[in-house]
C-alpha positions in Angstrom: 164.0 -6.9 -87.4 163.4 -3.2 -87.9 163.1 -2.7 -84.1 166.7 -3.8 -83.7 167.9 -0.7 -85.5 166.0 1.4 -82.9 167.0 -0.6 -79.8 170.7 -0.9 -80.4 171.4 2.8 -81.1 169.1 3.7 -78.2 171.2 1.6 -75.8 174.4 2.9 -77.4 173.2 6.5 -76.8 172.7 5.8 -73.1 176.1 4.1 -72.9 177.9 6.9 -74.7 176.2 9.5 -72.6 177.3 7.8 -69.4 180.9 7.8 -70.8 181.1 11.3 -72.3 179.2 13.5 -69.9 181.5 12.7 -66.9 184.5 13.7 -69.0 182.8 17.0 -69.9 182.1 17.5 -66.2 185.8 16.8 -65.4 186.9 19.4 -68.0 184.5 22.0 -66.8 185.5 21.7 -63.2 189.2 21.8 -64.1 188.8 24.9 -66.3 186.2 26.4 -63.9 183.5 26.8 -66.6 180.5 27.3 -64.3 177.1 28.8 -64.7 177.1 32.1 -62.9 175.1 32.4 -59.6 172.7 35.4 -59.5 169.4 36.5 -58.1 167.5 34.9 -61.0 169.1 31.5 -60.8 167.7 28.7 -58.6 171.0 27.1 -57.8 173.3 28.7 -55.2 176.5 26.7 -55.9 178.8 26.4 -58.8 177.5 24.0 -61.5 178.9 23.7 -65.1 176.5 24.1 -68.0 178.1 22.4 -70.9 176.3 19.1 -70.7 174.6 19.8 -74.0 177.9 19.5 -75.8 177.5 15.7 -75.8 174.1 15.8 -77.5 174.8 16.7 -81.2 177.9 14.5 -81.7 176.1 11.4 -80.3 172.9 12.1 -82.3 174.6 12.7 -85.6 177.2 10.0 -85.3 174.8 7.2 -84.2 172.3 8.3 -86.8 174.9 8.3 -89.7 176.6 5.1 -88.6 173.3 3.2 -88.2 172.1 4.3 -91.6 175.3 3.4 -93.4 175.4 -0.1 -91.8 171.7 -0.7 -92.7 172.1 0.4 -96.3 175.5 -1.2 -96.9 174.7 -4.6 -95.3 171.1 -4.6 -96.6 170.2 -5.6 -93.1 166.6 -4.7 -93.6 164.6 -2.9 -96.3 163.3 0.3 -94.8 161.2 1.2 -97.9 162.3 4.9 -97.7 162.2 7.4 -100.6 165.8 8.4 -100.1 165.8 11.3 -102.6 163.0 13.0 -100.6 163.9 12.1 -97.0 167.7 12.4 -97.0 167.8 16.2 -97.9 165.6 16.8 -94.8 168.1 15.0 -92.6 171.1 16.7 -94.2 169.6 20.1 -93.6 168.7 19.0 -90.0 172.4 18.2 -89.4 173.5 21.6 -90.9 171.1 23.4 -88.7 172.1 21.5 -85.6 175.8 22.3 -86.2 175.0 26.0 -86.5 173.0 26.0 -83.3 175.7 23.9 -81.6 178.4 26.5 -82.4 176.2 29.4 -81.3 175.2 27.5 -78.2 178.8 26.8 -77.1 179.8 30.4 -77.7 176.8 31.6 -75.6 177.6 29.2 -72.8 181.2 30.2 -72.7 181.3 33.9 -73.4 177.7 35.0 -74.1 176.0 35.9 -77.4 173.4 38.7 -77.9 169.9 37.4 -78.2 169.6 39.3 -81.5 172.3 37.2 -83.1 170.8 34.0 -81.6 167.4 35.0 -83.1 169.0 35.6 -86.5 170.7 32.1 -86.3 167.4 30.5 -85.3 165.6 32.1 -88.3 168.4 30.8 -90.6 168.3 27.2 -89.4 164.5 27.3 -89.4 164.6 28.3 -93.1 166.6 25.1 -93.9 163.6 22.9 -93.4 161.4 24.4 -96.2 164.6 24.5 -98.3 164.8 20.7 -98.0 161.1 20.2 -98.7 159.9 20.0 -95.1 157.1 22.4 -94.1 153.6 22.3 -92.6 151.3 21.8 -95.6 148.1 20.6 -93.9 146.2 21.6 -90.8 144.0 18.5 -91.0 140.8 20.5 -90.4 142.1 22.5 -87.5 140.3 25.9 -87.6 138.5 24.3 -90.6 141.7 24.6 -92.6 143.2 21.6 -94.5 145.7 22.3 -97.3 148.2 25.1 -96.8 149.9 26.6 -99.9 153.6 27.1 -99.8 153.4 30.8 -99.5 151.5 30.3 -96.2 153.0 27.1 -95.0 156.7 28.0 -95.4 156.7 31.2 -93.3 154.4 29.5 -90.8 156.9 26.7 -90.5 159.8 29.1 -89.9 157.8 30.8 -87.2 156.9 27.5 -85.5 160.5 26.3 -85.5 161.8 29.5 -83.9 159.0 29.3 -81.4 159.8 25.7 -80.4 163.5 26.4 -80.1 162.9 29.3 -77.8 160.2 27.4 -75.9 162.6 24.5 -75.1 165.4 26.9 -74.3 163.3 28.9 -71.9 161.8 25.9 -70.1 165.3 24.8 -69.1 165.1 26.3 -65.6 164.7 23.4 -63.3 166.7 20.2 -62.9 165.3 17.5 -65.1 162.5 19.6 -66.5 163.7 20.3 -70.0 165.4 16.9 -70.5 162.4 15.1 -69.0 159.8 16.9 -71.3 161.9 16.5 -74.4 162.7 12.9 -73.5 159.1 12.0 -73.1 158.2 13.9 -76.3 160.9 12.1 -78.3 159.7 8.7 -76.9 156.1 9.4 -77.9 157.0 10.7 -81.4 159.5 7.9 -81.9 156.9 5.3 -81.0 154.4 6.9 -83.4 157.0 7.0 -86.2 157.8 3.3 -85.6 154.1 2.5 -85.7 153.8 4.2 -89.1 157.1 2.5 -90.2 159.0 5.9 -90.6 162.1 4.2 -89.3 164.7 6.9 -89.8 162.6 9.5 -87.9 162.0 6.9 -85.2 165.7 6.3 -85.0 166.5 10.0 -84.4 163.8 10.2 -81.7 165.1 7.1 -79.9 168.7 8.2 -80.1 167.8 11.5 -78.6 165.8 9.8 -75.8 168.8 7.6 -75.0 171.2 10.5 -74.6 168.7 12.4 -72.5 168.3 9.5 -70.1 172.0 9.6 -69.3 172.0 13.4 -69.0 168.9 13.3 -66.8 170.8 11.2 -64.3 173.7 13.6 -64.1 171.5 16.7 -64.1 169.2 15.6 -61.3 171.3 13.2 -59.2 174.9 14.2 -60.0 178.1 12.1 -60.3 180.6 11.0 -57.7 180.4 11.1 -53.9 180.2 14.9 -54.1 177.0 14.6 -56.3 178.4 17.0 -58.9 175.7 18.0 -61.3 175.7 19.6 -64.8 173.4 21.7 -66.8 172.8 21.3 -70.6 173.1 25.0 -71.3 172.0 26.8 -74.5 174.1 24.3 -76.5 171.8 21.5 -75.4 168.4 23.3 -75.2 168.6 24.9 -78.6 169.6 21.8 -80.4 167.0 19.8 -78.6 164.4 22.3 -79.6 165.5 22.1 -83.2 165.3 18.3 -83.0 161.8 18.4 -81.5 160.7 20.9 -84.2 162.0 18.6 -86.9 160.2 15.5 -85.5 157.0 17.3 -84.9 156.8 19.0 -88.3 157.8 15.7 -90.0 154.9 14.0 -88.3 152.5 16.8 -89.0 153.5 17.1 -92.7 151.1 15.4 -95.1 153.8 13.5 -97.1 153.5 9.8 -98.0 157.3 9.7 -98.4 157.6 10.3 -94.6 154.6 8.3 -93.3 151.0 7.4 -94.3 148.2 9.9 -93.8 146.8 10.0 -90.3 143.8 12.1 -89.1 144.8 15.0 -86.8 148.5 14.4 -87.2 149.3 18.1 -86.4 147.4 18.0 -83.1 149.1 14.7 -82.1 152.6 16.0 -83.1 152.5 19.3 -81.2 150.7 18.0 -78.2 154.1 16.7 -77.1 155.2 20.4 -77.0 152.1 21.9 -75.4 153.7 22.7 -72.0 156.8 24.6 -73.2 155.0 26.4 -76.1 152.1 27.6 -74.0 154.5 28.7 -71.3 156.6 30.8 -73.6 153.5 32.2 -75.3 152.1 33.2 -71.9 155.3 34.8 -70.8 155.8 36.8 -74.0 152.2 38.1 -73.9 152.6 39.2 -70.3 155.8 41.0 -71.0 154.3 42.7 -74.1 151.2 43.7 -72.1 153.3 45.2 -69.3 155.6 46.9 -71.7 158.7 44.9 -70.6 161.5 43.8 -72.9 160.3 40.6 -74.6 163.6 38.7 -74.3 164.8 39.9 -70.9 165.2 36.9 -68.5 163.0 36.9 -65.4 161.3 34.5 -63.0 157.8 34.4 -64.5 157.9 31.0 -66.1 155.6 28.1 -65.0 158.3 26.3 -63.1 159.1 29.5 -61.2 155.5 29.9 -60.2 155.3 26.2 -59.1 158.4 26.6 -57.0 157.1 29.8 -55.3 153.8 28.0 -54.5 155.7 25.2 -52.8 
C-alpha cells in the first residue's frame, strides 16, 4: 500500500502542472514578461521564463497534504523517525521559499550574482542545521567517516555547486527538466527500495511536475506552439531539491535509510553531467583569467549544438 502514496501524488503533480503552467503562460504573454533575446541566447523569438513558478507550490503542497492524510488517517505505517526526519524537510521548505523569492526577482528584474551566491550559501547552511550533512564517503579516496567540522562545510559547498550546476545547464529546451526528472526518478526509486517513503514522495512529486513542464517547454501549447522556460525560479529550486535528495541518500543515517555500500557514488552519479560541466567551465574561465560568473556559450550543450 505504500506505493499508493507515491503514485497518487505523482499523477496529481502531472495533472496540476498541466493546469497551472498554461495559466502562467497566459499571464506572461498578457503582461509581456519575456526572456530577452540576445547574442548569447539560442532562441530568436519571445518566450516567457516563469514556468518554474509552478514548481515549489506544487511540491510543497502535495508533500504536506499527503503526509497529513497519511498520518491522520493512519493509512499506512511508514516507520519513520519523525523527530529526526521532519526538521530536514522543514528546513528544505524554508530554503526553497528563499530561493523561490530570489528566483522570481531575478526572472523579473534581475538580481546580482553576488546576492544570489549569498542566498545559496544561506539555504545550503540550513541542511546541516537540521542534521543533514555528508558524514561518510564510503571508502571513496580511502575515506569513510567525516567529522562534523569537515562534513558540514563540505556539504555547504556541494549544495551551492549543485544549485549552480543545475542553473547553468538550463540552456536548451528539455535539457534541465529532463536531467533532473531522470535524476529524481532514479533517486525516488532507490528511496522506495530502501523504504524511505517521504524522500521517495518528494522525488516522485518533482518528477511529476517536470513531466508537465517538459511538454510545454519542448513542444509548446496551443496551435501557436507557445513555449515557456523555467527561469532561475525553477532551476535554482530544482537544484536545491536534487541536492537534498542526493545528500539524504549519501548520508549514513539509519533514520533516513539502511546502510548501503557506495551510497555517495550512486547518489551523485545522477548529477554527474551538470556538475562536471560547471566544474569544467569554471576551471577554463579561471585558467583564461575570465570572470567566473559571466555568462557565455562554453557549456556542453553549446558545444554539442555547434558541432551539429
